[in-house]
Backbone bond lengths (Angstrom), bond angles and torsions (degrees), N, CA, C in turn:
res aa  C-N    CA-C-N  psi(-1)  N-CA   C-N-CA  omega(-1)  CA-C   N-CA-C  phi
1 M - - - 1.463 - - 1.517 112.85 -
2 E 1.292 115.42 136.59 1.428 121.11 179.18 1.572 111.77 -71.27
3 K 1.415 115.08 131.77 1.431 117.11 -177.07 1.465 107.82 -105.87
4 T 1.417 114.26 91.00 1.500 116.14 -179.20 1.523 109.04 -105.02
5 I 1.283 113.95 133.13 1.424 121.85 174.22 1.579 112.65 -103.50
6 D 1.215 119.18 114.07 1.464 125.93 178.01 1.641 108.45 -90.20
7 L 1.273 117.29 104.86 1.432 122.06 -176.05 1.506 113.00 -62.78
8 S 1.352 116.45 -12.98 1.550 114.64 178.88 1.484 108.49 -90.31
9 K 1.353 122.29 -6.48 1.487 124.61 174.43 1.550 109.79 -78.17
10 S 1.265 114.99 156.76 1.448 123.42 -177.85 1.701 104.53 -73.58
11 V 1.236 112.46 155.72 1.507 115.81 176.23 1.616 109.52 -60.21
12 F 1.317 115.57 -34.81 1.443 119.46 178.75 1.543 107.91 -58.37
13 E 1.259 115.07 -51.52 1.559 116.84 -176.02 1.551 110.35 -65.51
14 I 1.261 119.13 -41.14 1.462 127.70 179.17 1.600 105.31 -55.30
15 C 1.367 114.29 -55.37 1.431 114.50 -175.86 1.474 117.34 -73.14
16 R 1.478 116.56 -24.08 1.379 119.26 171.56 1.567 111.76 -67.77
17 D 1.263 116.52 -38.86 1.481 121.45 177.47 1.516 114.04 -73.56
18 H 1.401 117.36 -35.22 1.460 122.33 -179.65 1.572 107.42 -134.01
19 P 1.353 114.60 86.48 1.465 119.57 -174.26 1.630 112.82 -57.29
20 E 1.362 118.85 -21.93 1.327 123.20 179.85 1.563 112.48 -70.44
21 M 1.340 113.23 -13.98 1.496 116.79 -178.57 1.498 108.78 -71.72
22 I 1.318 122.49 -16.79 1.479 121.54 -177.75 1.488 105.56 -70.04
23 E 1.250 118.57 -39.23 1.538 120.62 175.45 1.475 113.89 -65.12
24 V 1.390 112.47 -44.30 1.487 119.16 -179.60 1.539 112.31 -63.35
25 M 1.337 112.18 -41.42 1.483 115.02 175.94 1.532 113.33 -61.34
26 G 1.294 115.18 -35.62 1.500 118.01 175.58 1.558 109.48 -65.42
27 E 1.268 117.81 -40.27 1.516 116.95 -178.78 1.470 108.98 -68.56
28 L 1.305 120.32 -27.43 1.439 120.18 -177.21 1.592 111.92 -82.86
29 G 1.225 116.87 -2.51 1.489 124.29 178.77 1.565 116.22 109.24
30 F 1.297 114.96 0.77 1.492 122.02 174.73 1.476 111.61 -90.66
31 E 1.292 117.63 51.30 1.464 119.61 -176.18 1.503 117.78 -64.96
32 N 1.347 114.43 -20.11 1.456 119.95 179.66 1.490 114.11 -68.03
33 I 1.412 114.21 -19.52 1.531 120.94 -177.74 1.510 111.62 -61.54
34 A 1.292 114.90 -28.93 1.460 120.24 178.46 1.538 117.33 -83.10
35 T 1.378 113.47 -6.90 1.432 120.06 177.85 1.580 107.23 -64.05
36 P 1.247 118.45 136.34 1.480 116.66 172.15 1.463 118.25 -51.71
37 G 1.255 119.70 129.24 1.461 123.26 -178.31 1.526 114.06 87.12
38 M 1.198 121.23 -24.81 1.541 123.98 -172.57 1.542 106.61 -66.86
39 L 1.374 117.70 -42.47 1.425 118.30 -177.28 1.561 108.47 -66.94
40 N 1.285 115.36 -36.99 1.470 117.76 -175.71 1.520 112.00 -79.03
41 T 1.273 121.55 -15.70 1.464 124.26 178.23 1.589 109.74 -102.56
42 A 1.269 114.62 -84.93 1.436 118.48 -176.51 1.489 114.32 -63.05
43 G 1.395 113.64 -28.02 1.575 118.76 -177.65 1.494 109.34 -69.59
44 R 1.343 120.34 -19.20 1.428 122.38 -176.25 1.555 113.33 -74.69
45 F 1.492 117.25 -23.77 1.385 115.86 177.29 1.533 111.44 -122.44
46 M 1.262 115.88 -3.38 1.579 121.12 179.53 1.511 107.41 -85.72
47 T 1.403 112.64 132.86 1.447 118.13 168.60 1.502 108.93 -102.96
48 I 1.321 115.70 167.64 1.441 118.59 177.15 1.584 115.85 -63.36
49 P 1.332 114.39 -39.71 1.464 115.60 174.15 1.545 114.97 -64.72
50 K 1.339 116.26 -39.29 1.498 121.25 177.31 1.527 105.53 -64.31
51 G 1.335 119.09 -46.55 1.479 118.59 -177.56 1.556 112.46 -63.43
52 A 1.394 114.08 -39.81 1.427 117.72 178.42 1.511 112.38 -63.21
53 E 1.273 118.29 -36.60 1.534 123.74 175.08 1.497 108.70 -62.58
54 M 1.389 117.80 -47.73 1.446 119.59 -177.63 1.470 115.35 -63.02
55 K 1.383 113.03 -43.30 1.418 122.50 -179.65 1.541 115.33 -82.47
56 K 1.293 116.77 -2.79 1.499 123.12 -179.64 1.471 109.38 59.83
57 I 1.374 118.21 43.85 1.453 122.16 177.14 1.549 105.90 -113.06
58 S 1.331 113.59 135.86 1.495 121.47 -174.39 1.564 105.01 -67.65
59 L 1.358 109.28 129.06 1.472 117.87 179.64 1.581 108.72 -67.92
60 E 1.425 113.93 -31.14 1.493 116.21 178.83 1.601 109.79 -65.51
61 H 1.342 114.57 -38.08 1.443 117.01 176.77 1.465 112.50 -66.39
62 I 1.298 117.74 -35.67 1.540 121.10 179.29 1.513 107.99 -64.37
63 I 1.377 118.47 -47.56 1.375 124.36 -176.57 1.534 109.93 -64.01
64 E 1.331 118.09 -38.01 1.385 120.81 178.44 1.529 115.60 -66.10
65 V 1.368 115.58 -40.21 1.473 121.64 176.21 1.516 109.02 -65.41
66 L 1.312 116.90 -42.53 1.466 119.58 178.03 1.499 111.55 -62.62
67 K 1.277 117.97 -35.75 1.542 117.38 175.74 1.475 111.32 -68.46
68 Q 1.400 114.73 -36.46 1.443 118.33 -177.66 1.537 109.47 -67.38
69 K 1.383 116.20 -30.53 1.511 121.04 177.75 1.500 113.33 -81.09
70 G 1.385 116.99 0.62 1.481 118.55 172.55 1.509 113.76 100.48
71 F 1.377 117.32 7.17 1.396 120.55 175.44 1.474 115.32 -89.99
72 I 1.352 115.40 152.31 1.419 126.76 173.67 1.506 107.56 -100.44
73 V 1.286 118.81 117.68 1.515 119.07 -175.91 1.568 110.79 -100.72
74 S 1.258 114.82 126.47 1.546 119.66 170.06 1.405 110.93 -113.24
75 E 1.240 115.90 142.13 1.497 122.36 -171.49 1.492 106.16 -107.92
């Protein structure tokens, strides 16, 4: 199955479609996403680009890591 990440989707939608993304997000610095309830609240409106901006994490770095993990990233 193709593992495509659409950066315009919410973190909740991405993690629902690809549960392994919860761990990947934690590795990238978004460790709060694994906190019970966080995915179902903030994750419903937060996108990866918005989160990257808030956490001051380079979006280019995130995309590179996702590609290394076998994901295809669409923007």
